[in-house]
LOTORVEX-241545 format. One record per residue: residue number from 0; y, z, x of N, C-alpha, C in turn. Coordinates in nm, 2 decimals, padded with zeros to 4 digits. Atoms other than C-alpha are relative to their C-alpha. Example, Ala and Ser with C-alpha at 12.3 -4.5 7.8 and 13.67 -1.06 7.14 Angstrom:
LOTORVEX-241545
R,0,-00.12,00.00,00.09,-00.45,00.78,01.23,00.12,00.00,00.09
R,1,-00.11,00.00,-00.09,-00.11,00.71,01.37,00.11,00.08,-00.08
***
This chain:
LOTORVEX-241545
R,0,00.05,-00.13,00.04,06.73,-02.35,05.01,00.09,00.06,-00.11
R,1,-00.08,-00.06,00.11,06.85,-02.17,04.69,00.00,00.15,00.02
R,2,00.00,-00.15,00.00,06.96,-01.81,04.66,-00.09,00.05,-00.11
R,3,00.10,-00.06,00.10,06.77,-01.57,04.44,00.04,-00.04,-00.14
R,4,-00.04,00.04,00.13,06.97,-01.68,04.14,-00.03,-00.15,-00.03
R,5,00.02,00.14,00.02,06.89,-02.05,04.20,00.12,-00.08,-00.03
R,6,-00.12,00.06,00.04,07.25,-02.14,04.16,00.07,-00.09,00.10
R,7,-00.08,00.07,-00.11,07.41,-02.24,04.49,-00.10,-00.03,00.12
R,8,00.08,00.02,-00.12,07.25,-02.41,04.79,00.05,00.09,00.11
R,9,-00.03,-00.09,-00.11,07.24,-02.19,05.10,-00.05,-00.05,00.13
R,10,00.05,00.02,-00.13,07.19,-02.21,05.47,-00.05,00.14,00.05
R,11,00.05,-00.13,-00.06,06.97,-01.94,05.64,00.04,00.01,00.14
R,12,-00.03,-00.04,-00.14,07.07,-01.77,05.96,-00.08,00.11,00.05
R,13,00.08,-00.11,-00.07,06.87,-01.56,06.20,00.10,00.08,00.09
R,14,-00.08,-00.09,-00.08,07.05,-01.26,06.36,-00.09,00.09,00.08
R,15,00.07,-00.10,-00.08,06.91,-01.06,06.65,00.10,00.11,00.03
R,16,-00.09,-00.12,00.00,07.05,-00.71,06.65,-00.06,00.12,00.07
R,17,00.05,-00.12,-00.07,07.03,-00.38,06.83,00.09,00.12,-00.06
R,18,-00.07,-00.11,00.05,07.13,-00.03,06.72,-00.06,00.13,00.06
R,19,00.04,-00.14,-00.04,07.13,00.34,06.83,-00.02,00.06,-00.14
R,20,00.03,-00.06,00.14,06.95,00.50,06.53,00.04,00.14,-00.02
R,21,-00.03,-00.14,00.01,07.07,00.85,06.60,00.07,00.04,-00.12
R,22,-00.09,-00.04,00.12,07.34,00.86,06.33,-00.03,-00.08,-00.12
R,23,00.04,00.07,00.12,07.16,00.64,06.08,-00.12,00.06,-00.07
R,24,00.12,-00.05,00.08,06.93,00.75,05.80,-00.10,-00.11,-00.02
R,25,00.10,00.11,00.01,06.71,00.45,05.88,00.07,-00.13,-00.03
R,26,-00.05,00.14,00.03,06.75,00.08,05.81,00.04,-00.01,-00.14
R,27,-00.02,00.03,00.14,06.73,00.07,05.43,00.12,00.07,-00.06
R,28,-00.12,-00.05,00.07,07.04,00.12,05.22,-00.04,00.11,-00.10
R,29,00.03,-00.12,00.09,07.04,00.46,05.04,00.13,00.06,-00.05
R,30,-00.13,-00.06,00.06,07.31,00.61,04.81,00.04,00.12,00.08
R,31,-00.06,-00.12,-00.07,07.54,00.85,05.00,-00.04,00.02,00.14
R,32,00.05,-00.01,-00.14,07.37,00.79,05.34,00.05,-00.11,00.08
R,33,-00.04,00.11,-00.09,07.48,00.59,05.64,-00.13,-00.06,00.06
R,34,00.12,00.07,-00.04,07.22,00.33,05.71,00.04,-00.13,00.07
R,35,-00.03,00.12,-00.07,07.20,00.02,05.93,00.03,-00.12,-00.10
R,36,-00.02,00.10,00.10,07.17,-00.21,05.63,00.13,00.01,-00.07
R,37,-00.13,-00.03,00.07,07.46,-00.04,05.46,00.12,-00.04,00.08
R,38,-00.11,00.03,-00.09,07.69,-00.07,05.76,00.02,-00.15,00.02
R,39,00.00,00.14,-00.02,07.60,-00.44,05.81,00.06,-00.07,-00.13
R,40,-00.05,00.06,00.13,07.66,-00.52,05.44,00.15,00.02,-00.02
R,41,-00.15,-00.03,00.02,08.00,-00.35,05.44,00.08,-00.09,00.10
R,42,-00.07,00.09,-00.09,08.10,-00.55,05.75,00.00,-00.14,-00.05
R,43,00.01,00.14,00.05,07.98,-00.88,05.60,00.09,-00.01,-00.12
R,44,-00.09,00.01,00.12,08.17,-00.80,05.28,00.15,-00.02,00.04
R,45,-00.13,00.02,-00.05,08.49,-00.77,05.48,00.02,-00.14,00.07
R,46,-00.01,00.13,-00.07,08.42,-01.09,05.68,00.02,-00.11,-00.11
R,47,00.00,00.10,00.10,08.36,-01.29,05.36,00.12,00.02,-00.10
R,48,-00.11,-00.04,00.09,08.64,-01.11,05.17,-00.02,-00.05,-00.14
R,49,00.01,00.04,00.14,08.70,-01.29,04.84,-00.08,-00.13,-00.02
R,50,00.09,00.12,00.01,08.43,-01.56,04.90,-00.08,00.00,-00.13
R,51,00.07,00.02,00.12,08.23,-01.69,04.61,-00.13,00.09,00.01
R,52,00.13,-00.07,00.00,07.94,-01.45,04.51,-00.12,-00.09,-00.02
R,53,00.05,-00.14,-00.01,07.65,-01.36,04.52,00.02,00.05,00.15
R,54,-00.01,-00.06,-00.14,07.68,-01.12,04.82,-00.14,-00.02,00.07
R,55,00.12,00.02,-00.07,07.42,-01.22,05.08,-00.08,00.13,00.03
R,56,00.08,-00.12,-00.02,07.13,-00.98,05.14,-00.07,-00.02,00.14
R,57,00.07,00.00,-00.13,07.00,-00.89,05.49,-00.15,00.03,-00.02
R,58,00.15,-00.02,00.01,06.62,-00.93,05.51,-00.05,00.03,00.15
R,59,00.03,-00.06,-00.14,06.48,-00.73,05.81,-00.15,-00.02,00.03
R,60,00.14,00.01,-00.05,06.16,-00.77,06.02,-00.07,00.13,-00.01
R,61,00.06,-00.13,-00.01,06.10,-00.40,06.05,00.09,00.11,-00.05
R,62,-00.08,-00.11,00.06,06.24,-00.12,05.83,-00.01,00.13,00.07
R,63,00.01,-00.12,-00.09,06.29,00.15,06.09,00.05,00.12,-00.08
R,64,-00.03,-00.12,00.07,06.31,00.51,05.98,00.12,00.07,00.07
R,65,-00.12,-00.07,-00.05,06.59,00.76,06.04,-00.02,00.04,00.14
R,66,00.00,-00.03,-00.14,06.67,00.81,06.41,-00.07,-00.09,00.09
R,67,00.07,00.10,-00.08,06.46,00.52,06.53,00.10,-00.11,00.04
R,68,-00.09,00.10,-00.06,06.64,00.27,06.76,-00.06,-00.14,00.00
R,69,00.05,00.13,-00.01,06.61,-00.10,06.80,00.08,-00.08,00.11
R,70,-00.07,00.09,-00.10,06.69,-00.34,07.09,-00.03,-00.15,-00.04
R,71,00.04,00.13,00.04,06.51,-00.64,06.93,-00.03,-00.02,-00.14
R,72,00.01,00.02,00.14,06.55,-00.62,06.56,00.04,-00.14,-00.04
R,73,-00.03,00.14,00.05,06.56,-00.95,06.36,00.03,00.01,-00.15
R,74,-00.03,00.01,00.15,06.72,-01.02,06.02,00.03,-00.14,-00.03
R,75,-00.06,00.12,00.04,06.80,-01.32,05.82,00.09,00.02,-00.12
R,76,-00.08,00.00,00.12,07.06,-01.39,05.55,00.03,-00.14,-00.03
R,77,-00.03,00.13,00.06,07.14,-01.69,05.33,00.15,-00.01,-00.04
R,78,-00.14,00.02,00.03,07.50,-01.81,05.31,00.02,-00.12,-00.08
R,79,-00.03,00.11,00.08,07.64,-02.04,05.05,00.11,-00.09,00.07
R,80,-00.10,00.09,-00.06,07.87,-02.34,05.13,00.14,00.06,00.00
R,81,-00.13,-00.07,00.00,08.18,-02.15,05.01,00.01,00.11,00.10
R,82,-00.01,-00.11,-00.10,08.09,-01.86,05.23,00.01,-00.05,00.14
R,83,-00.01,00.06,-00.13,08.04,-02.08,05.53,00.14,-00.06,00.02
R,84,-00.14,00.05,-00.01,08.37,-02.24,05.45,00.10,00.10,00.03
R,85,-00.08,-00.12,-00.03,08.53,-01.90,05.46,00.00,00.03,00.15
R,86,00.02,-00.02,-00.14,08.40,-01.85,05.81,00.08,-00.10,00.08
R,87,-00.07,00.11,-00.07,08.53,-02.19,05.92,00.15,00.01,-00.02
R,88,-00.14,-00.01,00.02,08.87,-02.13,05.77,00.06,00.11,00.09
R,89,-00.04,-00.10,-00.09,08.89,-01.81,05.97,00.02,-00.05,00.14
R,90,-00.01,00.07,-00.13,08.82,-02.02,06.28,00.13,-00.08,00.01
R,91,-00.12,00.08,00.00,09.10,-02.25,06.18,00.13,00.08,00.02
R,92,-00.12,-00.09,-00.01,09.35,-01.97,06.15,00.02,00.05,00.14
R,93,-00.01,-00.04,-00.14,09.27,-01.85,06.50,00.05,-00.11,00.08
R,94,-00.04,00.12,-00.07,09.32,-02.20,06.63,00.15,-00.02,-00.02
R,95,-00.14,00.01,00.03,09.66,-02.22,06.46,00.08,00.10,00.07
R,96,-00.08,-00.11,-00.06,09.76,-01.89,06.61,00.00,-00.01,00.16
R,97,00.00,00.02,-00.14,09.70,-02.03,06.96,-00.13,00.05,00.07
R,98,00.13,-00.04,-00.06,09.34,-01.91,07.01,-00.09,-00.12,00.01
R,99,00.08,00.12,-00.01,09.15,-02.21,07.15,-00.15,00.03,00.00
R,100,00.14,-00.03,00.00,08.82,-02.02,07.16,-00.07,-00.04,-00.13
R,101,00.06,00.02,00.13,08.76,-02.08,06.79,-00.03,-00.15,-00.02
R,102,00.01,00.14,00.03,08.77,-02.46,06.83,-00.14,-00.05,00.03
R,103,00.13,00.05,-00.03,08.42,-02.50,06.97,-00.12,00.09,-00.04
R,104,00.10,-00.09,00.04,08.23,-02.21,06.81,-00.07,-00.05,-00.13
R,105,00.07,00.03,00.12,07.96,-02.28,06.56,00.01,00.10,-00.11
R,106,-00.01,-00.11,00.10,07.95,-02.10,06.22,-00.08,00.12,00.03
R,107,00.09,-00.11,-00.03,07.66,-01.89,06.34,00.07,00.09,00.11
R,108,-00.07,-00.08,-00.11,07.85,-01.78,06.66,00.12,00.07,-00.06
R,109,-00.12,-00.07,00.06,08.16,-01.71,06.45,-00.04,00.11,-00.09
R,110,00.05,-00.10,00.09,07.96,-01.51,06.20,-00.03,00.13,00.09
R,111,00.03,-00.11,-00.08,07.83,-01.29,06.48,00.12,00.07,00.06
R,112,-00.12,-00.05,-00.06,08.17,-01.25,06.64,00.08,00.07,-00.11
R,113,-00.08,-00.07,00.10,08.34,-01.16,06.31,-00.07,00.13,-00.04
R,114,00.07,-00.13,00.04,08.07,-00.90,06.22,00.02,00.10,00.11
R,115,-00.02,-00.10,-00.11,08.10,-00.74,06.57,00.14,00.04,00.00
R,116,-00.14,-00.04,00.00,08.47,-00.75,06.53,00.03,00.11,-00.10
R,117,-00.02,-00.10,00.11,08.46,-00.56,06.20,-00.07,00.13,00.04
R,118,00.08,-00.13,-00.03,08.20,-00.31,06.33,00.08,00.08,00.11
R,119,-00.08,-00.07,-00.10,08.44,-00.23,06.62,-00.06,00.01,00.14
R,120,00.05,-00.01,-00.14,08.42,-00.18,06.99,-00.09,00.11,00.03
R,121,00.08,-00.12,-00.03,08.27,00.17,06.98,-00.11,00.01,-00.11
R,122,00.09,00.01,00.11,07.99,00.06,06.74,-00.14,00.04,00.05
R,123,00.14,-00.03,-00.03,07.62,00.18,06.73,-00.09,-00.10,-00.06
R,124,00.08,00.11,00.03,07.50,-00.15,06.59,00.07,-00.13,00.05
R,125,-00.06,00.11,-00.06,07.56,-00.48,06.76,-00.08,-00.13,-00.04
R,126,00.07,00.13,00.02,07.48,-00.85,06.67,00.00,-00.07,00.14
R,127,00.01,00.07,-00.13,07.35,-01.00,06.99,00.00,-00.15,00.00
R,128,00.01,00.15,00.01,07.29,-01.35,06.87,-00.02,-00.04,-00.15
R,129,00.03,00.06,00.13,07.30,-01.56,06.56,-00.02,-00.15,00.01
R,130,00.03,00.15,00.00,07.17,-01.91,06.49,-00.05,-00.04,-00.13
R,131,00.06,00.05,00.12,07.07,-02.13,06.21,-00.15,00.01,00.01
R,132,00.15,-00.02,00.00,06.71,-02.04,06.11,-00.08,-00.13,-00.01
R,133,00.09,00.12,00.01,06.43,-02.29,06.16,-00.06,-00.01,-00.14
R,134,00.05,00.01,00.13,06.28,-02.43,05.85,-00.12,00.09,-00.03
R,135,00.11,-00.09,00.03,06.05,-02.18,05.68,00.00,00.13,00.06
R,136,-00.01,-00.13,-00.06,06.17,-01.89,05.88,00.03,00.11,-00.10
R,137,-00.03,-00.12,00.08,06.16,-01.55,05.71,-00.02,00.12,00.10
R,138,00.00,-00.11,-00.10,06.25,-01.25,05.93,-00.12,00.10,-00.01
R,139,00.10,-00.09,00.03,06.00,-01.03,05.76,-00.14,-00.06,-00.01
R,140,00.14,00.06,00.03,05.71,-01.25,05.64,-00.05,-00.09,00.10
R,141,00.05,00.10,-00.11,05.70,-01.50,05.93,-00.05,00.08,00.12
R,142,00.04,-00.08,-00.12,05.65,-01.22,06.19,-00.15,00.01,00.01
R,143,00.14,-00.01,-00.03,05.31,-01.20,06.35,-00.03,00.13,00.08
R,144,00.01,-00.13,-00.06,05.37,-00.88,06.55,00.13,00.07,00.02
R,145,-00.12,-00.09,-00.03,05.61,-00.59,06.61,-00.04,00.08,00.13
R,146,00.02,-00.07,-00.12,05.64,-00.42,06.95,00.09,00.12,00.01
R,147,-00.08,-00.12,-00.01,05.76,-00.06,06.99,-00.03,00.07,00.13
R,148,00.01,-00.08,-00.12,05.82,00.16,07.29,00.04,00.15,-00.03
R,149,-00.03,-00.14,00.02,05.81,00.54,07.29,00.02,00.07,00.14
R,150,-00.03,-00.07,-00.13,05.97,00.75,07.58,-00.02,00.15,-00.02
R,151,00.02,-00.15,00.01,05.86,01.11,07.65,00.01,00.05,00.14
R,152,-00.01,-00.07,-00.13,05.97,01.33,07.94,-00.07,00.13,-00.01
R,153,00.08,-00.12,00.00,05.71,01.59,08.01,00.04,00.10,00.11
R,154,-00.03,-00.10,-00.10,05.70,01.90,08.24,00.00,-00.07,00.14
R,155,00.00,00.06,-00.14,05.79,01.82,08.60,00.09,-00.12,00.01
R,156,-00.09,00.12,-00.01,06.01,01.52,08.51,00.14,00.05,-00.02
R,157,-00.14,-00.03,00.01,06.38,01.55,08.56,00.06,-00.05,-00.13
R,158,-00.05,00.04,00.13,06.54,01.55,08.22,00.14,-00.06,00.02
R,159,-00.13,00.06,-00.01,06.83,01.31,08.20,00.08,00.01,-00.13
R,160,-00.07,-00.02,00.12,07.09,01.42,07.94,00.06,-00.13,-00.05
R,161,-00.06,00.13,00.05,07.24,01.07,07.93,-00.10,-00.09,-00.08
R,162,00.10,00.08,00.07,06.91,00.94,07.79,-00.07,00.08,-00.11
R,163,00.06,-00.09,00.10,06.85,01.23,07.55,-00.01,-00.07,-00.14
R,164,00.01,00.07,00.13,06.91,01.00,07.25,-00.12,-00.09,-00.02
R,165,00.11,00.09,00.00,06.63,00.77,07.34,-00.13,00.05,00.06
R,166,00.12,-00.06,-00.06,06.38,01.01,07.50,-00.03,00.13,-00.06
R,167,00.04,-00.13,00.05,06.19,01.30,07.36,-00.04,00.08,00.12
R,168,00.04,-00.09,-00.11,06.12,01.60,07.58,-00.11,00.10,-00.05
R,169,00.11,-00.10,00.03,05.82,01.83,07.60,-00.02,00.09,00.12
R,170,00.02,-00.09,-00.11,05.74,02.14,07.81,-00.14,-00.02,00.06
R,171,00.13,00.02,-00.04,05.38,02.03,07.84,-00.01,-00.10,00.12
R,172,00.03,00.09,-00.10,05.24,01.86,08.15,-00.12,-00.09,-00.05
R,173,00.09,00.09,00.06,05.05,01.55,08.05,-00.06,-00.10,00.10
R,174,00.08,00.09,-00.08,04.78,01.33,08.22,00.02,-00.14,-00.06
R,175,-00.02,00.13,00.05,04.89,00.97,08.18,-00.13,-00.08,-00.02
R,176,00.12,00.07,00.01,04.54,00.84,08.23,-00.08,00.05,-00.13
R,177,00.06,-00.05,00.12,04.41,01.07,07.95,00.07,-00.06,-00.12
R,178,-00.08,00.06,00.11,04.69,00.95,07.72,-00.04,-00.14,-00.02
R,179,00.03,00.14,00.01,04.60,00.59,07.80,-00.14,-00.02,-00.06
R,180,00.14,00.01,00.06,04.23,00.65,07.72,00.00,00.02,-00.15
R,181,-00.01,-00.03,00.15,04.32,00.80,07.38,00.06,-00.12,-00.07
R,182,-00.07,00.12,00.06,04.55,00.50,07.31,-00.10,-00.11,-00.01
R,183,00.09,00.11,00.00,04.29,00.24,07.40,-00.11,00.02,-00.10
R,184,00.11,-00.02,00.10,04.03,00.40,07.17,00.05,-00.03,-00.14
R,185,-00.05,00.02,00.13,04.26,00.33,06.87,00.02,-00.15,-00.03
R,186,-00.03,00.14,00.02,04.31,-00.04,06.93,-00.10,-00.08,-00.09
R,187,00.09,00.08,00.08,04.17,-00.29,06.68,00.04,00.00,-00.15
R,188,-00.03,00.00,00.14,04.16,-00.36,06.31,-00.06,00.12,-00.07
R,189,00.05,-00.12,00.06,04.13,-00.03,06.12,00.08,00.04,-00.11
R,190,-00.08,-00.07,00.10,04.24,00.17,05.83,00.07,00.12,00.06
R,191,-00.07,-00.11,-00.07,04.51,00.40,05.98,00.06,00.10,-00.10
R,192,-00.05,-00.09,00.10,04.56,00.61,05.67,00.03,00.14,00.06
R,193,-00.01,-00.13,-00.05,04.51,00.93,05.87,00.12,00.01,00.10
R,194,-00.11,00.00,-00.09,04.80,00.82,06.10,00.13,-00.06,-00.07
R,195,-00.11,00.05,00.08,05.04,00.71,05.82,00.04,00.10,-00.11
R,196,-00.04,-00.06,00.13,05.24,00.84,05.53,-00.02,-00.11,-00.11
R,197,00.03,00.11,00.09,05.08,00.62,05.26,00.11,-00.01,-00.11
R,198,-00.09,00.03,00.11,05.30,00.46,05.00,-00.07,-00.06,-00.12
R,199,00.07,00.06,00.12,05.20,00.36,04.64,-00.03,-00.15,00.02
R,200,00.04,00.14,00.00,05.01,00.03,04.63,00.02,-00.07,00.13
R,201,-00.02,00.06,-00.13,05.06,-00.02,05.00,-00.13,00.03,00.09
R,202,00.11,-00.01,-00.09,04.77,-00.08,05.24,00.03,00.08,00.13
R,203,-00.01,-00.06,-00.13,04.72,00.12,05.56,-00.09,-00.06,00.10
R,204,00.09,00.07,-00.10,04.49,-00.13,05.72,00.10,-00.09,00.09
R,205,-00.08,00.07,-00.09,04.65,-00.27,06.03,-00.08,-00.04,00.12
R,206,00.06,00.04,-00.13,04.56,-00.45,06.35,00.09,00.05,00.11
R,207,-00.07,-00.05,-00.11,04.67,-00.25,06.64,-00.04,-00.08,00.12
R,208,00.04,00.10,-00.10,04.68,-00.52,06.90,00.00,00.05,00.15
R,209,-00.01,-00.06,-00.14,04.78,-00.31,07.21,00.06,00.13,-00.01
R,210,-00.05,-00.14,-00.01,04.85,00.05,07.29,-00.03,00.06,00.14
R,211,00.02,-00.04,-00.14,04.90,00.18,07.64,00.11,00.10,00.04
R,212,-00.09,-00.10,-00.05,05.07,00.45,07.84,00.02,-00.03,00.15
R,213,-00.03,00.00,-00.15,05.24,00.45,08.19,00.12,00.09,00.03
R,214,-00.12,-00.07,-00.04,05.50,00.63,08.38,00.10,-00.10,00.06
R,215,-00.10,00.09,-00.06,05.83,00.46,08.47,00.04,00.05,00.14
R,216,-00.04,-00.04,-00.13,06.01,00.49,08.80,00.05,00.14,00.01
R,217,-00.06,-00.14,00.01,06.17,00.82,08.69,-00.11,00.10,-00.03
R,218,00.11,-00.09,00.04,05.83,00.96,08.59,-00.01,00.02,-00.15
R,219,00.01,-00.02,00.14,05.90,00.94,08.22,-00.12,-00.08,-00.06
R,220,00.12,00.07,00.06,05.59,00.86,08.01,00.05,-00.10,-00.11
R,221,-00.04,00.10,00.09,05.63,00.54,07.82,-00.13,-00.06,-00.07
R,222,00.10,00.06,00.08,05.40,00.43,07.54,00.04,-00.13,-00.06
R,223,-00.03,00.13,00.05,05.39,00.07,07.43,-00.11,-00.04,-00.10
R,224,00.09,00.03,00.12,05.24,-00.04,07.09,00.04,-00.13,-00.06
R,225,-00.02,00.13,00.07,05.20,-00.38,06.93,-00.10,-00.01,-00.11
R,226,00.09,00.02,00.11,05.06,-00.45,06.59,00.06,-00.11,-00.09
R,227,-00.05,00.10,00.10,05.08,-00.71,06.31,00.11,00.06,-00.08
R,228,-00.10,-00.08,00.07,05.28,-00.44,06.12,-00.04,00.15,00.02
R,229,00.03,-00.15,-00.01,05.31,-00.06,06.12,00.04,00.06,-00.14
R,230,-00.03,-00.07,00.13,05.30,00.16,05.81,00.09,00.12,00.04
R,231,-00.10,-00.11,-00.02,05.53,00.46,05.76,-00.04,00.11,00.09
R,232,00.02,-00.11,-00.10,05.54,00.70,06.06,-00.12,-00.03,00.09
R,233,00.12,00.03,-00.07,05.24,00.53,06.21,00.02,00.01,00.15
R,234,-00.02,00.00,-00.14,05.38,00.48,06.56,00.01,00.14,00.05
R,235,-00.02,-00.14,-00.05,05.50,00.84,06.60,-00.12,00.09,-00.02
R,236,00.13,-00.07,00.02,05.17,00.97,06.46,-00.10,-00.03,00.11
R,237,00.10,00.04,-00.10,04.96,00.77,06.70,00.04,00.06,00.14
R,238,-00.05,-00.06,-00.12,05.18,00.89,06.99,-00.03,00.15,00.00
R,239,00.03,-00.14,00.02,05.15,01.24,06.86,-00.15,00.04,00.03
R,240,00.14,-00.02,-00.02,04.77,01.22,06.86,-00.04,-00.01,00.15
R,241,00.02,00.02,-00.14,04.77,01.10,07.22,00.05,00.13,00.07
R,242,-00.05,-00.12,-00.06,04.99,01.39,07.32,-00.08,00.12,-00.03
R,243,00.09,-00.11,00.03,04.76,01.63,07.14,-00.12,00.00,00.09
R,244,00.12,00.01,-00.09,04.47,01.50,07.35,00.05,00.04,00.14
R,245,-00.05,-00.04,-00.13,04.68,01.54,07.66,00.03,00.15,00.02
R,246,-00.02,-00.15,00.00,04.76,01.90,07.57,-00.13,00.08,-00.02
R,247,00.13,-00.06,00.02,04.39,01.97,07.51,-00.02,00.05,-00.14
R,248,00.02,-00.05,00.14,04.43,02.03,07.13,-00.08,-00.10,-00.08
R,249,00.09,00.10,00.06,04.23,01.72,07.04,-00.09,-00.06,00.11
R,250,00.08,00.08,-00.09,03.94,01.54,07.20,00.01,-00.14,-00.02
R,251,00.00,00.14,00.02,03.90,01.17,07.25,-00.08,-00.04,-00.12
R,252,00.08,00.03,00.11,03.62,01.17,07.00,00.07,00.04,-00.13
R,253,-00.06,-00.04,00.13,03.83,01.35,06.74,00.11,-00.10,-00.04
R,254,-00.10,00.10,00.03,04.10,01.09,06.77,-00.06,-00.12,-00.08
R,255,00.07,00.11,00.07,03.85,00.82,06.66,-00.05,00.05,-00.13
R,256,00.06,-00.05,00.13,03.68,01.04,06.40,00.11,00.02,-00.11
R,257,-00.11,-00.01,00.09,04.02,01.11,06.25,00.04,-00.13,-00.06
R,258,-00.03,00.14,00.05,04.10,00.74,06.22,-00.10,-00.04,-00.10
R,259,00.11,00.05,00.09,03.76,00.66,06.07,-00.02,00.08,-00.12
R,260,00.02,-00.09,00.12,03.77,00.96,05.83,00.09,-00.03,-00.11
R,261,-00.09,00.04,00.10,04.07,00.83,05.65,00.10,00.10,-00.05
R,262,-00.09,-00.10,00.03,04.24,01.16,05.61,00.04,00.09,00.12
R,263,-00.04,-00.08,-00.11,04.44,01.38,05.84,-00.05,00.14,-00.01
R,264,00.06,-00.14,00.01,04.21,01.68,05.87,00.03,00.08,00.13
R,265,-00.04,-00.07,-00.12,04.33,01.77,06.22,00.15,00.00,00.01
R,266,-00.15,-00.01,00.00,04.69,01.90,06.26,00.04,-00.04,00.14
R,267,-00.06,00.03,-00.12,04.89,01.73,06.53,00.15,-00.04,-00.03
R,268,-00.14,00.02,00.02,05.26,01.67,06.59,00.03,-00.15,-00.02
R,269,-00.06,00.13,00.01,05.43,01.35,06.46,00.12,00.01,00.08
R,270,-00.11,-00.01,-00.10,05.67,01.29,06.75,00.14,-00.03,-00.06
R,271,-00.14,00.03,00.05,06.05,01.29,06.70,00.04,-00.14,00.01
R,272,-00.04,00.14,00.01,06.22,00.97,06.61,00.08,-00.05,00.12
R,273,-00.09,00.04,-00.10,06.46,00.97,06.89,-00.06,-00.08,00.12
R,274,00.07,00.07,-00.11,06.20,00.85,07.15,-00.05,-00.14,-00.03
R,275,00.06,00.13,00.05,06.11,00.54,06.95,00.10,-00.11,-00.01
R,276,-00.09,00.12,00.00,06.26,00.20,06.99,-00.08,-00.13,-00.04
R,277,00.06,00.13,00.03,06.17,-00.13,06.82,00.05,-00.10,00.10
R,278,-00.04,00.08,-00.12,06.17,-00.37,07.12,00.01,-00.15,-00.03
R,279,00.01,00.15,00.01,06.07,-00.71,07.00,-00.09,-00.03,-00.13
R,280,00.08,00.05,00.11,05.94,-00.91,06.70,-00.05,-00.14,00.04
R,281,00.06,00.13,-00.03,05.70,-01.20,06.75,-00.02,-00.09,-00.11
R,282,00.02,00.10,00.10,05.69,-01.52,06.56,-00.08,-00.12,00.05
R,283,00.07,00.11,-00.04,05.47,-01.82,06.56,00.08,-00.12,00.03
R,284,-00.08,00.12,-00.02,05.57,-02.17,06.66,00.07,-00.05,-00.12
R,285,-00.09,00.04,00.11,05.83,-02.34,06.45,-00.08,-00.06,-00.12
R,286,00.07,00.07,00.11,05.59,-02.56,06.26,-00.10,00.09,-00.08
R,287,00.09,-00.10,00.07,05.38,-02.25,06.16,00.08,00.11,-00.08
R,288,-00.08,-00.10,00.06,05.67,-02.04,06.03,-00.02,00.01,-00.15
R,289,00.01,00.01,00.14,05.65,-02.15,05.67,-00.14,00.05,-00.05
R,290,00.14,-00.03,00.04,05.27,-02.12,05.65,-00.02,00.15,00.02
R,291,00.02,-00.14,-00.02,05.28,-01.77,05.80,00.07,00.08,-00.11
R,292,-00.08,-00.07,00.10,05.55,-01.65,05.56,-00.07,-00.01,-00.14
R,293,00.07,00.01,00.13,05.36,-01.79,05.26,-00.13,00.08,-00.01
R,294,00.13,-00.08,-00.01,05.03,-01.63,05.37,00.03,00.15,-00.02
R,295,-00.03,-00.14,00.00,05.19,-01.29,05.42,00.05,00.04,-00.14
R,296,-00.05,-00.03,00.14,05.37,-01.30,05.08,-00.12,00.01,-00.09
R,297,00.11,00.00,00.10,05.05,-01.39,04.90,-00.09,00.13,00.02
R,298,00.08,-00.12,-00.02,04.86,-01.10,05.07,00.08,00.12,-00.05
R,299,-00.08,-00.11,00.05,05.15,-00.86,04.99,-00.01,00.01,-00.15
R,300,00.00,00.00,00.14,05.16,-00.96,04.63,-00.14,00.04,-00.06
R,301,00.13,-00.05,00.04,04.79,-00.88,04.61,-00.03,00.14,00.05
R,302,00.01,-00.14,-00.04,04.85,-00.54,04.75,-00.07,00.03,00.13
R,303,00.06,-00.01,-00.13,04.72,-00.60,05.10,00.09,00.03,00.12
R,304,-00.09,-00.02,-00.11,05.03,-00.57,05.31,00.12,00.08,-00.05
R,305,-00.12,-00.08,00.03,05.31,-00.31,05.31,00.11,-00.04,00.10
R,306,-00.11,00.03,-00.09,05.65,-00.33,05.47,-00.02,00.06,00.14
R,307,00.01,-00.05,-00.14,05.65,-00.30,05.85,00.11,00.11,00.02
R,308,-00.10,-00.10,-00.01,05.82,00.03,05.92,-00.05,00.11,00.09
R,309,00.04,-00.13,-00.06,05.82,00.35,06.13,00.12,00.09,-00.01
***
């Protein structure tokens, strides 16, 4: 595999990461703002130090918005041979210093350990796992689904301040069965423009594969949503529409009419980001990774697919 400049051969690595989104302005790097991508790039720059450029780029499966968390985010990056050699030399130095743990670690394991070391013990982003990527793997374009969870503590539920960063609170009392009926009415292939913040030349057509509500053991309402991809603010808008139904401000019929109408003609609350977590990214079998990535890129270049984000 070649890097974007076509100059040096590279090896691709898959990284599985998690982060508390509270203090991040989203995934994507932005001038003057603290973002997950920016923090990871800064850590990688320190790990590679004076290695041969170009600087690797993190490619993410789902570009989460400000305040949104992740427990199952996936990224890939391509490292050149000199950059891999840098990581290996770091291992050798630790071995010389009497640290035998570096003798059996693979470059991918070392990469994750070095990044976590730079990020620090009290970090809000963690590399859980790193491995050489399978042939044809692309964290973004090979994905076939994204799964999100939204947590909401309503009236009558004991509010846990230790979970306030990952749970939204409301004073309303909500019927979980009514919320679930509203959710199920939205499942399928539709144009979700009324439930998104449209971006230029980006489609709002999505396949919402699953959407359901339940209460956990503590009584907290938990929404679970799975789709091929989500457009900007889509998850929090869909959750907000269900809450509006539960509060009696929208009917079940209005939820569907709003979707099919294509414009947000009924006002409802887009739920706060803190209750939302990206839980898992789904990929096809190894022998289908390349074909899936190629198909998705072609659709995107023709204006049919936008970045998966919320």
